[in-house]
N, CA, C and O atoms as a CHARMM CRD file, in Angstrom:
* protein
*
  372
    1    1 MET  N    200.65000 228.84000  51.41200 PROA 1      0.00000
    2    1 MET  CA   200.06700 228.62500  50.09800 PROA 1      0.00000
    3    1 MET  C    199.16300 227.39700  50.15300 PROA 1      0.00000
    4    1 MET  O    199.57800 226.34300  50.63600 PROA 1      0.00000
    5    2 THR  N    197.92800 227.52800  49.66200 PROA 2      0.00000
    6    2 THR  CA   196.98200 226.42400  49.61100 PROA 2      0.00000
    7    2 THR  C    196.92400 225.88500  48.19600 PROA 2      0.00000
    8    2 THR  O    196.75300 226.64700  47.24400 PROA 2      0.00000
    9    3 LEU  N    197.06700 224.57100  48.05100 PROA 3      0.00000
   10    3 LEU  CA   196.99000 223.95400  46.74100 PROA 3      0.00000
   11    3 LEU  C    195.53700 223.66100  46.40200 PROA 3      0.00000
   12    3 LEU  O    194.75300 223.28700  47.27400 PROA 3      0.00000
   13    4 ALA  N    195.17900 223.83400  45.12800 PROA 4      0.00000
   14    4 ALA  CA   193.83400 223.51200  44.67900 PROA 4      0.00000
   15    4 ALA  C    193.65000 222.00400  44.67400 PROA 4      0.00000
   16    4 ALA  O    194.60100 221.25900  44.43400 PROA 4      0.00000
   17    5 PRO  N    192.42900 221.55000  44.93900 PROA 5      0.00000
   18    5 PRO  CA   192.17900 220.10700  44.89000 PROA 5      0.00000
   19    5 PRO  C    192.47600 219.54600  43.50800 PROA 5      0.00000
   20    5 PRO  O    192.33200 220.23700  42.50000 PROA 5      0.00000
   21    6 ASN  N    192.88600 218.30100  43.47300 PROA 6      0.00000
   22    6 ASN  CA   193.15300 217.60900  42.22200 PROA 6      0.00000
   23    6 ASN  C    191.92700 216.74800  41.92100 PROA 6      0.00000
   24    6 ASN  O    191.92100 215.55400  42.21800 PROA 6      0.00000
   25    7 TYR  N    190.90200 217.34000  41.34000 PROA 7      0.00000
   26    7 TYR  CA   189.63600 216.65500  41.12400 PROA 7      0.00000
   27    7 TYR  C    189.83000 215.42700  40.24200 PROA 7      0.00000
   28    7 TYR  O    190.53400 215.49000  39.23300 PROA 7      0.00000
   29    8 PRO  N    189.21000 214.31200  40.61700 PROA 8      0.00000
   30    8 PRO  CA   189.39200 213.07400  39.86800 PROA 8      0.00000
   31    8 PRO  C    188.55400 213.03400  38.59800 PROA 8      0.00000
   32    8 PRO  O    187.59100 213.78400  38.43900 PROA 8      0.00000
   33    9 THR  N    188.94600 212.14200  37.70800 PROA 9      0.00000
   34    9 THR  CA   188.17800 211.86000  36.49300 PROA 9      0.00000
   35    9 THR  C    187.52900 210.48800  36.65000 PROA 9      0.00000
   36    9 THR  O    187.92200 209.69800  37.50800 PROA 9      0.00000
   37   10 ALA  N    186.54600 210.22000  35.82200 PROA 10     0.00000
   38   10 ALA  CA   185.90200 208.90700  35.83900 PROA 10     0.00000
   39   10 ALA  C    186.92900 207.81100  35.56100 PROA 10     0.00000
   40   10 ALA  O    186.86900 206.73900  36.16500 PROA 10     0.00000
   41   11 ALA  N    187.86000 208.07000  34.66100 PROA 11     0.00000
   42   11 ALA  CA   188.89400 207.06800  34.33600 PROA 11     0.00000
   43   11 ALA  C    189.77600 206.76400  35.54600 PROA 11     0.00000
   44   11 ALA  O    190.14300 205.61000  35.76800 PROA 11     0.00000
   45   12 GLN  N    190.11500 207.77700  36.32100 PROA 12     0.00000
   46   12 GLN  CA   190.93200 207.54400  37.51500 PROA 12     0.00000
   47   12 GLN  C    190.19000 206.71200  38.54700 PROA 12     0.00000
   48   12 GLN  O    190.77300 205.82200  39.16600 PROA 12     0.00000
   49   13 LEU  N    188.89600 206.99900  38.73700 PROA 13     0.00000
   50   13 LEU  CA   188.10000 206.21300  39.67200 PROA 13     0.00000
   51   13 LEU  C    187.97100 204.77300  39.17300 PROA 13     0.00000
   52   13 LEU  O    188.07200 203.82600  39.95300 PROA 13     0.00000
   53   14 GLN  N    187.75000 204.62300  37.89500 PROA 14     0.00000
   54   14 GLN  CA   187.64200 203.28500  37.31200 PROA 14     0.00000
   55   14 GLN  C    188.93100 202.49900  37.51900 PROA 14     0.00000
   56   14 GLN  O    188.88800 201.32600  37.89100 PROA 14     0.00000
   57   15 ASP  N    190.05700 203.12200  37.28500 PROA 15     0.00000
   58   15 ASP  CA   191.35500 202.45800  37.48400 PROA 15     0.00000
   59   15 ASP  C    191.53900 202.03500  38.94400 PROA 15     0.00000
   60   15 ASP  O    192.00700 200.92800  39.21100 PROA 15     0.00000
   61   16 ALA  N    191.18000 202.89800  39.87700 PROA 16     0.00000
   62   16 ALA  CA   191.34100 202.58600  41.30000 PROA 16     0.00000
   63   16 ALA  C    190.44600 201.42200  41.71000 PROA 16     0.00000
   64   16 ALA  O    190.87900 200.53200  42.44200 PROA 16     0.00000
   65   17 LEU  N    189.20100 201.42500  41.23900 PROA 17     0.00000
   66   17 LEU  CA   188.28400 200.34300  41.57100 PROA 17     0.00000
   67   17 LEU  C    188.70400 199.03000  40.92500 PROA 17     0.00000
   68   17 LEU  O    188.59200 197.96600  41.53400 PROA 17     0.00000
   69   18 GLN  N    189.18400 199.10900  39.69700 PROA 18     0.00000
   70   18 GLN  CA   189.66000 197.91300  39.00300 PROA 18     0.00000
   71   18 GLN  C    190.82200 197.29000  39.76800 PROA 18     0.00000
   72   18 GLN  O    190.85600 196.07600  39.96900 PROA 18     0.00000
   73   19 ALA  N    191.75400 198.09900  40.18600 PROA 19     0.00000
   74   19 ALA  CA   192.93800 197.60200  40.89600 PROA 19     0.00000
   75   19 ALA  C    192.57500 197.01100  42.26200 PROA 19     0.00000
   76   19 ALA  O    193.12900 195.98800  42.66400 PROA 19     0.00000
   77   20 ALA  N    191.65500 197.65000  42.96600 PROA 20     0.00000
   78   20 ALA  CA   191.34000 197.22500  44.33000 PROA 20     0.00000
   79   20 ALA  C    190.36500 196.05400  44.39400 PROA 20     0.00000
   80   20 ALA  O    190.48200 195.19600  45.27000 PROA 20     0.00000
   81   21 LEU  N    189.40500 196.01500  43.47200 PROA 21     0.00000
   82   21 LEU  CA   188.30100 195.06400  43.61100 PROA 21     0.00000
   83   21 LEU  C    188.14600 194.07400  42.46100 PROA 21     0.00000
   84   21 LEU  O    187.34300 193.14700  42.56600 PROA 21     0.00000
   85   22 GLN  N    188.88500 194.24100  41.37400 PROA 22     0.00000
   86   22 GLN  CA   188.78500 193.37600  40.20400 PROA 22     0.00000
   87   22 GLN  C    187.31700 193.07400  39.85800 PROA 22     0.00000
   88   22 GLN  O    186.91400 191.91100  39.84200 PROA 22     0.00000
   89   23 PRO  N    186.53300 194.09900  39.58600 PROA 23     0.00000
   90   23 PRO  CA   185.10300 193.90200  39.35700 PROA 23     0.00000
   91   23 PRO  C    184.80000 193.12700  38.07300 PROA 23     0.00000
   92   23 PRO  O    185.57000 193.15100  37.11200 PROA 23     0.00000
   93   24 THR  N    183.65300 192.44000  38.08800 PROA 24     0.00000
   94   24 THR  CA   183.17700 191.75700  36.89300 PROA 24     0.00000
   95   24 THR  C    182.32800 192.69200  36.05100 PROA 24     0.00000
   96   24 THR  O    182.13000 192.46200  34.85800 PROA 24     0.00000
   97   25 GLN  N    181.83200 193.74200  36.67400 PROA 25     0.00000
   98   25 GLN  CA   181.09000 194.79000  35.97900 PROA 25     0.00000
   99   25 GLN  C    181.44700 196.10800  36.63700 PROA 25     0.00000
  100   25 GLN  O    181.49500 196.20800  37.86300 PROA 25     0.00000
  101   26 LEU  N    181.70000 197.12600  35.81300 PROA 26     0.00000
  102   26 LEU  CA   182.06100 198.43100  36.36900 PROA 26     0.00000
  103   26 LEU  C    181.68200 199.53300  35.39800 PROA 26     0.00000
  104   26 LEU  O    182.04100 199.50200  34.22000 PROA 26     0.00000
  105   27 GLU  N    180.95500 200.50100  35.91300 PROA 27     0.00000
  106   27 GLU  CA   180.61200 201.69800  35.15900 PROA 27     0.00000
  107   27 GLU  C    180.76900 202.88300  36.10800 PROA 27     0.00000
  108   27 GLU  O    180.19800 202.89300  37.19800 PROA 27     0.00000
  109   28 VAL  N    181.54300 203.87400  35.69000 PROA 28     0.00000
  110   28 VAL  CA   181.73700 205.08600  36.48200 PROA 28     0.00000
  111   28 VAL  C    181.23800 206.26300  35.64700 PROA 28     0.00000
  112   28 VAL  O    181.70300 206.48800  34.53000 PROA 28     0.00000
  113   29 ILE  N    180.29800 207.00000  36.19800 PROA 29     0.00000
  114   29 ILE  CA   179.67000 208.10800  35.48100 PROA 29     0.00000
  115   29 ILE  C    179.89200 209.39500  36.26500 PROA 29     0.00000
  116   29 ILE  O    179.56300 209.48200  37.44800 PROA 29     0.00000
  117   30 ASP  N    180.45500 210.38900  35.58800 PROA 30     0.00000
  118   30 ASP  CA   180.63700 211.70400  36.20600 PROA 30     0.00000
  119   30 ASP  C    179.33400 212.48700  36.03800 PROA 30     0.00000
  120   30 ASP  O    178.97700 212.87500  34.92600 PROA 30     0.00000
  121   31 GLU  N    178.63300 212.71400  37.13600 PROA 31     0.00000
  122   31 GLU  CA   177.37000 213.44900  37.12700 PROA 31     0.00000
  123   31 GLU  C    177.52800 214.86400  37.67400 PROA 31     0.00000
  124   31 GLU  O    176.54300 215.51000  38.03000 PROA 31     0.00000
  125   32 SER  N    178.74400 215.33300  37.73800 PROA 32     0.00000
  126   32 SER  CA   179.02200 216.64400  38.34900 PROA 32     0.00000
  127   32 SER  C    178.23700 217.77300  37.69300 PROA 32     0.00000
  128   32 SER  O    177.77900 218.68900  38.37600 PROA 32     0.00000
  129   33 HSD  N    178.08000 217.71200  36.37900 PROA 33     0.00000
  130   33 HSD  CA   177.37800 218.78600  35.67200 PROA 33     0.00000
  131   33 HSD  C    175.92600 218.91800  36.12500 PROA 33     0.00000
  132   33 HSD  O    175.32200 219.97600  35.95100 PROA 33     0.00000
  133   34 GLN  N    175.35400 217.85500  36.70400 PROA 34     0.00000
  134   34 GLN  CA   173.97600 217.89400  37.18100 PROA 34     0.00000
  135   34 GLN  C    173.86800 218.53600  38.56400 PROA 34     0.00000
  136   34 GLN  O    172.76600 218.75200  39.06800 PROA 34     0.00000
  137   35 HSD  N    175.00100 218.83500  39.16800 PROA 35     0.00000
  138   35 HSD  CA   175.00200 219.34900  40.54000 PROA 35     0.00000
  139   35 HSD  C    175.57400 220.75100  40.65700 PROA 35     0.00000
  140   35 HSD  O    175.92300 221.18600  41.75500 PROA 35     0.00000
  141   36 GLU  N    175.67200 221.45700  39.55400 PROA 36     0.00000
  142   36 GLU  CA   176.17100 222.82500  39.59400 PROA 36     0.00000
  143   36 GLU  C    175.32700 223.65400  40.55400 PROA 36     0.00000
  144   36 GLU  O    174.09700 223.61800  40.50200 PROA 36     0.00000
  145   37 GLY  N    175.97900 224.38100  41.41000 PROA 37     0.00000
  146   37 GLY  CA   175.30600 225.22000  42.39600 PROA 37     0.00000
  147   37 GLY  C    174.99900 224.49900  43.69400 PROA 37     0.00000
  148   37 GLY  O    174.56400 225.12300  44.66100 PROA 37     0.00000
  149   38 HSD  N    175.22000 223.19100  43.72600 PROA 38     0.00000
  150   38 HSD  CA   174.98100 222.42000  44.95000 PROA 38     0.00000
  151   38 HSD  C    176.25200 222.39700  45.79600 PROA 38     0.00000
  152   38 HSD  O    177.33300 222.75900  45.33400 PROA 38     0.00000
  153   39 ALA  N    176.09800 221.97300  47.02000 PROA 39     0.00000
  154   39 ALA  CA   177.24900 221.83100  47.90900 PROA 39     0.00000
  155   39 ALA  C    178.26800 220.88700  47.28500 PROA 39     0.00000
  156   39 ALA  O    177.91100 219.83600  46.75200 PROA 39     0.00000
  157   40 GLY  N    179.50900 221.26400  47.35400 PROA 40     0.00000
  158   40 GLY  CA   180.58900 220.42200  46.86000 PROA 40     0.00000
  159   40 GLY  C    180.90300 220.58900  45.38700 PROA 40     0.00000
  160   40 GLY  O    181.93300 220.09700  44.92400 PROA 40     0.00000
  161   41 ALA  N    180.04700 221.26900  44.63400 PROA 41     0.00000
  162   41 ALA  CA   180.33000 221.49800  43.21500 PROA 41     0.00000
  163   41 ALA  C    181.50300 222.45800  43.10200 PROA 41     0.00000
  164   41 ALA  O    181.64900 223.37900  43.90600 PROA 41     0.00000
  165   42 ASN  N    182.33100 222.23400  42.10200 PROA 42     0.00000
  166   42 ASN  CA   183.53900 223.04000  41.96300 PROA 42     0.00000
  167   42 ASN  C    183.42900 224.12900  40.90100 PROA 42     0.00000
  168   42 ASN  O    184.37900 224.88400  40.69200 PROA 42     0.00000
  169   43 GLY  N    182.28200 224.21900  40.22700 PROA 43     0.00000
  170   43 GLY  CA   182.11500 225.22800  39.18400 PROA 43     0.00000
  171   43 GLY  C    182.70400 224.82500  37.85000 PROA 43     0.00000
  172   43 GLY  O    182.59200 225.57300  36.87900 PROA 43     0.00000
  173   44 LEU  N    183.33500 223.65000  37.77700 PROA 44     0.00000
  174   44 LEU  CA   183.94000 223.18200  36.54200 PROA 44     0.00000
  175   44 LEU  C    183.01800 222.24500  35.77100 PROA 44     0.00000
  176   44 LEU  O    183.18100 222.06200  34.56400 PROA 44     0.00000
  177   45 GLY  N    182.05100 221.65400  36.46400 PROA 45     0.00000
  178   45 GLY  CA   181.13700 220.72400  35.82700 PROA 45     0.00000
  179   45 GLY  C    181.65900 219.30200  35.73100 PROA 45     0.00000
  180   45 GLY  O    181.08400 218.46700  35.03300 PROA 45     0.00000
  181   46 TRP  N    182.74900 219.02900  36.43500 PROA 46     0.00000
  182   46 TRP  CA   183.29900 217.66500  36.45600 PROA 46     0.00000
  183   46 TRP  C    184.10600 217.45800  37.73500 PROA 46     0.00000
  184   46 TRP  O    184.55100 218.41500  38.36800 PROA 46     0.00000
  185   47 GLY  N    184.28600 216.18400  38.10400 PROA 47     0.00000
  186   47 GLY  CA   185.22500 215.84300  39.16000 PROA 47     0.00000
  187   47 GLY  C    184.73000 215.84800  40.59500 PROA 47     0.00000
  188   47 GLY  O    185.52500 215.64600  41.51300 PROA 47     0.00000
  189   48 THR  N    183.42100 216.07700  40.82300 PROA 48     0.00000
  190   48 THR  CA   182.96300 216.15100  42.20900 PROA 48     0.00000
  191   48 THR  C    181.85500 215.16200  42.56200 PROA 48     0.00000
  192   48 THR  O    181.78100 214.71000  43.70500 PROA 48     0.00000
  193   49 HSD  N    181.00200 214.82100  41.61500 PROA 49     0.00000
  194   49 HSD  CA   179.84100 213.95600  41.86500 PROA 49     0.00000
  195   49 HSD  C    179.85400 212.78900  40.86900 PROA 49     0.00000
  196   49 HSD  O    179.80900 212.99400  39.65600 PROA 49     0.00000
  197   50 PHE  N    179.91800 211.56900  41.39900 PROA 50     0.00000
  198   50 PHE  CA   180.00300 210.39300  40.53200 PROA 50     0.00000
  199   50 PHE  C    178.98200 209.34300  40.93200 PROA 50     0.00000
  200   50 PHE  O    178.53500 209.28200  42.07800 PROA 50     0.00000
  201   51 ARG  N    178.62400 208.51900  39.95500 PROA 51     0.00000
  202   51 ARG  CA   177.82100 207.31900  40.17600 PROA 51     0.00000
  203   51 ARG  C    178.67200 206.12500  39.76300 PROA 51     0.00000
  204   51 ARG  O    179.29600 206.13100  38.70200 PROA 51     0.00000
  205   52 VAL  N    178.69000 205.10100  40.61300 PROA 52     0.00000
  206   52 VAL  CA   179.44300 203.87400  40.33100 PROA 52     0.00000
  207   52 VAL  C    178.46300 202.71000  40.33600 PROA 52     0.00000
  208   52 VAL  O    177.73300 202.50100  41.30600 PROA 52     0.00000
  209   53 ARG  N    178.45400 201.95800  39.24400 PROA 53     0.00000
  210   53 ARG  CA   177.70300 200.69400  39.16700 PROA 53     0.00000
  211   53 ARG  C    178.75000 199.59800  39.11600 PROA 53     0.00000
  212   53 ARG  O    179.59500 199.57300  38.22100 PROA 53     0.00000
  213   54 ILE  N    178.69000 198.68700  40.08600 PROA 54     0.00000
  214   54 ILE  CA   179.78300 197.73800  40.23200 PROA 54     0.00000
  215   54 ILE  C    179.29300 196.38400  40.74600 PROA 54     0.00000
  216   54 ILE  O    178.39100 196.30400  41.58000 PROA 54     0.00000
  217   55 ALA  N    179.90600 195.33800  40.23000 PROA 55     0.00000
  218   55 ALA  CA   179.74300 193.97800  40.74900 PROA 55     0.00000
  219   55 ALA  C    181.15300 193.42100  40.90200 PROA 55     0.00000
  220   55 ALA  O    181.99700 193.61000  40.02600 PROA 55     0.00000
  221   56 ALA  N    181.40900 192.73700  42.01100 PROA 56     0.00000
  222   56 ALA  CA   182.74800 192.20500  42.25500 PROA 56     0.00000
  223   56 ALA  C    182.67100 190.96800  43.13800 PROA 56     0.00000
  224   56 ALA  O    181.82600 190.89300  44.03000 PROA 56     0.00000
  225   57 PRO  N    183.54700 189.99700  42.89400 PROA 57     0.00000
  226   57 PRO  CA   183.59300 188.81500  43.75400 PROA 57     0.00000
  227   57 PRO  C    183.83700 189.17800  45.22800 PROA 57     0.00000
  228   57 PRO  O    183.39700 188.45600  46.12300 PROA 57     0.00000
  229   58 ALA  N    184.51900 190.26900  45.47600 PROA 58     0.00000
  230   58 ALA  CA   184.81900 190.69300  46.85000 PROA 58     0.00000
  231   58 ALA  C    183.55600 191.00800  47.64000 PROA 58     0.00000
  232   58 ALA  O    183.60400 191.07600  48.86800 PROA 58     0.00000
  233   59 PHE  N    182.42200 191.20200  46.96100 PROA 59     0.00000
  234   59 PHE  CA   181.17100 191.53200  47.63000 PROA 59     0.00000
  235   59 PHE  C    180.40900 190.29600  48.12000 PROA 59     0.00000
  236   59 PHE  O    179.45200 190.41800  48.88300 PROA 59     0.00000
  237   60 ALA  N    180.83100 189.12000  47.68500 PROA 60     0.00000
  238   60 ALA  CA   180.10100 187.88500  48.01200 PROA 60     0.00000
  239   60 ALA  C    179.96200 187.71900  49.52300 PROA 60     0.00000
  240   60 ALA  O    180.94700 187.77400  50.26000 PROA 60     0.00000
  241   61 GLY  N    178.72900 187.51500  49.96700 PROA 61     0.00000
  242   61 GLY  CA   178.45800 187.27500  51.37700 PROA 61     0.00000
  243   61 GLY  C    178.50800 188.49300  52.26500 PROA 61     0.00000
  244   61 GLY  O    178.35300 188.37200  53.48000 PROA 61     0.00000
  245   62 LYS  N    178.72100 189.67200  51.68900 PROA 62     0.00000
  246   62 LYS  CA   178.82500 190.90200  52.48600 PROA 62     0.00000
  247   62 LYS  C    177.51900 191.68600  52.44200 PROA 62     0.00000
  248   62 LYS  O    176.75800 191.59100  51.47900 PROA 62     0.00000
  249   63 THR  N    177.27600 192.44600  53.47100 PROA 63     0.00000
  250   63 THR  CA   176.11800 193.33800  53.48800 PROA 63     0.00000
  251   63 THR  C    176.34400 194.48600  52.51000 PROA 63     0.00000
  252   63 THR  O    177.46700 194.74400  52.07600 PROA 63     0.00000
  253   64 ARG  N    175.25800 195.16500  52.17800 PROA 64     0.00000
  254   64 ARG  CA   175.36200 196.32600  51.27900 PROA 64     0.00000
  255   64 ARG  C    176.30300 197.37300  51.88100 PROA 64     0.00000
  256   64 ARG  O    177.10700 197.97300  51.16800 PROA 64     0.00000
  257   65 VAL  N    176.20100 197.58500  53.18100 PROA 65     0.00000
  258   65 VAL  CA   177.07300 198.55700  53.84200 PROA 65     0.00000
  259   65 VAL  C    178.53900 198.13400  53.71800 PROA 65     0.00000
  260   65 VAL  O    179.39400 198.97500  53.44100 PROA 65     0.00000
  261   66 ALA  N    178.83900 196.87500  53.91500 PROA 66     0.00000
  262   66 ALA  CA   180.22100 196.38900  53.79200 PROA 66     0.00000
  263   66 ALA  C    180.72900 196.54500  52.35700 PROA 66     0.00000
  264   66 ALA  O    181.89300 196.88500  52.14600 PROA 66     0.00000
  265   67 CYS  N    179.86400 196.30000  51.37700 PROA 67     0.00000
  266   67 CYS  CA   180.25800 196.48200  49.96800 PROA 67     0.00000
  267   67 CYS  C    180.55700 197.94700  49.68500 PROA 67     0.00000
  268   67 CYS  O    181.54600 198.26500  49.02600 PROA 67     0.00000
  269   68 HSD  N    179.71400 198.82900  50.17700 PROA 68     0.00000
  270   68 HSD  CA   179.93800 200.26300  49.98000 PROA 68     0.00000
  271   68 HSD  C    181.24500 200.69300  50.64400 PROA 68     0.00000
  272   68 HSD  O    181.97400 201.51900  50.09600 PROA 68     0.00000
  273   69 ARG  N    181.54500 200.14100  51.81300 PROA 69     0.00000
  274   69 ARG  CA   182.78100 200.48200  52.51100 PROA 69     0.00000
  275   69 ARG  C    183.99300 200.09000  51.66400 PROA 69     0.00000
  276   69 ARG  O    184.97300 200.83300  51.61200 PROA 69     0.00000
  277   70 LEU  N    183.93800 198.93300  51.00000 PROA 70     0.00000
  278   70 LEU  CA   185.04600 198.51100  50.12700 PROA 70     0.00000
  279   70 LEU  C    185.25100 199.51300  48.99200 PROA 70     0.00000
  280   70 LEU  O    186.38500 199.83000  48.63300 PROA 70     0.00000
  281   71 VAL  N    184.15000 200.00500  48.43300 PROA 71     0.00000
  282   71 VAL  CA   184.24900 200.99100  47.35200 PROA 71     0.00000
  283   71 VAL  C    184.84200 202.29400  47.89200 PROA 71     0.00000
  284   71 VAL  O    185.75900 202.85700  47.29400 PROA 71     0.00000
  285   72 TYR  N    184.31700 202.76900  49.02000 PROA 72     0.00000
  286   72 TYR  CA   184.84500 204.00100  49.61500 PROA 72     0.00000
  287   72 TYR  C    186.33100 203.85700  49.96700 PROA 72     0.00000
  288   72 TYR  O    187.11600 204.78000  49.74600 PROA 72     0.00000
  289   73 ASP  N    186.70800 202.71800  50.50500 PROA 73     0.00000
  290   73 ASP  CA   188.11600 202.50700  50.85400 PROA 73     0.00000
  291   73 ASP  C    188.99900 202.58200  49.61700 PROA 73     0.00000
  292   73 ASP  O    190.08300 203.16200  49.65800 PROA 73     0.00000
  293   74 ALA  N    188.53700 201.99500  48.51700 PROA 74     0.00000
  294   74 ALA  CA   189.31300 202.01700  47.26600 PROA 74     0.00000
  295   74 ALA  C    189.45100 203.43500  46.71300 PROA 74     0.00000
  296   74 ALA  O    190.43300 203.75200  46.04100 PROA 74     0.00000
  297   75 LEU  N    188.47100 204.27900  46.99800 PROA 75     0.00000
  298   75 LEU  CA   188.46800 205.63800  46.43300 PROA 75     0.00000
  299   75 LEU  C    188.87200 206.71900  47.42300 PROA 75     0.00000
  300   75 LEU  O    188.78400 207.90400  47.10100 PROA 75     0.00000
  301   76 GLN  N    189.30800 206.34600  48.61200 PROA 76     0.00000
  302   76 GLN  CA   189.64500 207.32900  49.64200 PROA 76     0.00000
  303   76 GLN  C    190.63600 208.40400  49.17900 PROA 76     0.00000
  304   76 GLN  O    190.43600 209.57900  49.48500 PROA 76     0.00000
  305   77 PRO  N    191.69300 208.03800  48.45400 PROA 77     0.00000
  306   77 PRO  CA   192.60700 209.09800  47.99600 PROA 77     0.00000
  307   77 PRO  C    191.89800 210.14400  47.12300 PROA 77     0.00000
  308   77 PRO  O    192.24900 211.32400  47.15400 PROA 77     0.00000
  309   78 HSD  N    190.91500 209.71200  46.35800 PROA 78     0.00000
  310   78 HSD  CA   190.16700 210.65000  45.51500 PROA 78     0.00000
  311   78 HSD  C    189.17900 211.46800  46.34400 PROA 78     0.00000
  312   78 HSD  O    188.91800 212.63000  46.03500 PROA 78     0.00000
  313   79 MET  N    188.63000 210.86000  47.40000 PROA 79     0.00000
  314   79 MET  CA   187.76500 211.61200  48.30700 PROA 79     0.00000
  315   79 MET  C    188.57900 212.73700  48.96200 PROA 79     0.00000
  316   79 MET  O    188.10300 213.86200  49.11700 PROA 79     0.00000
  317   80 ASP  N    189.79700 212.40700  49.33400 PROA 80     0.00000
  318   80 ASP  CA   190.67800 213.39100  49.96500 PROA 80     0.00000
  319   80 ASP  C    191.06900 214.50700  49.00400 PROA 80     0.00000
  320   80 ASP  O    191.42900 215.60200  49.43600 PROA 80     0.00000
  321   81 ALA  N    190.99700 214.23000  47.68800 PROA 81     0.00000
  322   81 ALA  CA   191.44400 215.19000  46.68200 PROA 81     0.00000
  323   81 ALA  C    190.31200 216.02100  46.08100 PROA 81     0.00000
  324   81 ALA  O    190.56100 216.82200  45.18000 PROA 81     0.00000
  325   82 GLY  N    189.07000 215.85300  46.55600 PROA 82     0.00000
  326   82 GLY  CA   188.00900 216.70800  46.05100 PROA 82     0.00000
  327   82 GLY  C    186.74900 216.00400  45.60000 PROA 82     0.00000
  328   82 GLY  O    185.75500 216.67100  45.31400 PROA 82     0.00000
  329   83 LEU  N    186.74700 214.68500  45.52500 PROA 83     0.00000
  330   83 LEU  CA   185.52300 213.95100  45.21100 PROA 83     0.00000
  331   83 LEU  C    184.54300 214.20800  46.34500 PROA 83     0.00000
  332   83 LEU  O    184.83100 213.89600  47.50100 PROA 83     0.00000
  333   84 HSD  N    183.38500 214.77700  46.02100 PROA 84     0.00000
  334   84 HSD  CA   182.44200 215.21100  47.05500 PROA 84     0.00000
  335   84 HSD  C    181.32400 214.20000  47.30400 PROA 84     0.00000
  336   84 HSD  O    180.96800 213.93900  48.45400 PROA 84     0.00000
  337   85 ALA  N    180.77100 213.63100  46.23300 PROA 85     0.00000
  338   85 ALA  CA   179.61500 212.74800  46.38900 PROA 85     0.00000
  339   85 ALA  C    179.76100 211.53000  45.50300 PROA 85     0.00000
  340   85 ALA  O    180.25400 211.60600  44.37800 PROA 85     0.00000
  341   86 LEU  N    179.31700 210.40100  46.04200 PROA 86     0.00000
  342   86 LEU  CA   179.44400 209.13400  45.34100 PROA 86     0.00000
  343   86 LEU  C    178.16800 208.32800  45.54100 PROA 86     0.00000
  344   86 LEU  O    177.82300 207.96300  46.66500 PROA 86     0.00000
  345   87 ALA  N    177.47200 208.05500  44.44200 PROA 87     0.00000
  346   87 ALA  CA   176.30700 207.17500  44.46900 PROA 87     0.00000
  347   87 ALA  C    176.80500 205.79500  44.03900 PROA 87     0.00000
  348   87 ALA  O    177.40000 205.64600  42.97200 PROA 87     0.00000
  349   88 ILE  N    176.55900 204.80100  44.87200 PROA 88     0.00000
  350   88 ILE  CA   177.05100 203.45300  44.60400 PROA 88     0.00000
  351   88 ILE  C    175.87200 202.52300  44.36700 PROA 88     0.00000
  352   88 ILE  O    174.95300 202.44100  45.18100 PROA 88     0.00000
  353   89 GLU  N    175.91300 201.82200  43.23700 PROA 89     0.00000
  354   89 GLU  CA   174.92000 200.80700  42.91500 PROA 89     0.00000
  355   89 GLU  C    175.64300 199.46600  42.81600 PROA 89     0.00000
  356   89 GLU  O    176.46200 199.26600  41.91900 PROA 89     0.00000
  357   90 ILE  N    175.34400 198.55800  43.72500 PROA 90     0.00000
  358   90 ILE  CA   175.91700 197.21100  43.69600 PROA 90     0.00000
  359   90 ILE  C    175.01400 196.38000  42.79000 PROA 90     0.00000
  360   90 ILE  O    173.81300 196.27000  43.03700 PROA 90     0.00000
  361   91 THR  N    175.58400 195.80200  41.75200 PROA 91     0.00000
  362   91 THR  CA   174.80500 195.02700  40.80000 PROA 91     0.00000
  363   91 THR  C    175.15600 193.54500  40.90900 PROA 91     0.00000
  364   91 THR  O    176.16000 193.17200  41.51400 PROA 91     0.00000
  365   92 ASN  N    174.32300 192.72600  40.32100 PROA 92     0.00000
  366   92 ASN  CA   174.56600 191.28000  40.30100 PROA 92     0.00000
  367   92 ASN  C    175.09600 190.88400  38.93900 PROA 92     0.00000
  368   92 ASN  O    174.34400 190.86800  37.96400 PROA 92     0.00000
  369   93 SER  N    176.34700 190.57200  38.85400 PROA 93     0.00000
  370   93 SER  CA   176.96600 190.06500  37.62900 PROA 93     0.00000
  371   93 SER  C    178.29700 189.47700  37.95300 PROA 93     0.00000
  372   93 SER  O    178.99200 188.99000  37.06100 PROA 93     0.00000
């Protein structure tokens, strides 16, 4: 028996990022509805494609790639559960 993926919500991603990185600015936007018919879309219109705008003290002195890795690491359980695409915007705040 194969279990269906447990697609994440924006609130779940926000909670995970808040816990891992204590950001000073955080916005999580579910853009899944804009990707219907694309690879990784689940046909539900939610839970697969997200945009994250984030600023966090943990990013200080790190390269953009290192900052993105911190975000991906914080969201790995959700990636494993069906999150297909993540656009990350590191902001200054």
